[in-house]
Steps between C-alpha positions, in 0.01 A plus 500: 500500500451851347206571735706387798783732405277815510310397817557502869448152655195531746584498870502152651575327175799269474713508176832404359780739415813403322718810537667649200585868602558691829492875532586553873489336835120478542400489134378508264592145401382400147358157465518289195130414557408871468456687827740752649542452873553752779625274796261541797590633834846641434657833402829560312667813386395632160747424211619861519594441876207706637232390738125586448325705767315297763685194410770310702857609382755221535872586520603258221535654145254426233759304328572282801135423532451425126798267501373318811168445329667379178703252704181370671317473170767311305784596277578838326506453130563851393348847481226633277521829297257647755735427797313180632707221629424181306463198711434129461368304793240244621129581490365670799159426659332824588191626674361836387439779734329687217601814306823671592602811310374510146458169338714316756376205714603522863589148609657269750721248312681183588795356314561124504868591539505784755153509672292806573652778288386793724622334812835414334536863379442623865757248622747633233494839690447680167123583542273571799164356600232743410262449801207653312514221247675218701188447715592196694678315211718225655836390384 
């Protein structure tokens, strides 16, 4: 597991992610199995409320997007000292799109409880599709 924690899952690989922590509306999401996810195809505001240059900028606040993601992933169980929302939920089935920023794995993930997470986040109105990365994904 230690190797997995430090590695990006290769593009096209499928893997499991049992979410434990959430930072903001598009990730990272920490997985008990090791990886940190950046949800594919969507853009949310940064935790400070800003939007990055050349990235879609939704009207919803960063907090609204994060809370929508937490609800889709499971149940809020607290907050870490670093400010992450702690979450408990079912194991996701994910397909890697390869390296996102840093040691994050970009991924399309499906929850047995709520379906495709990226699609559900777009439907929540708290994030926007990022067409550069959505590339024909279907909900």
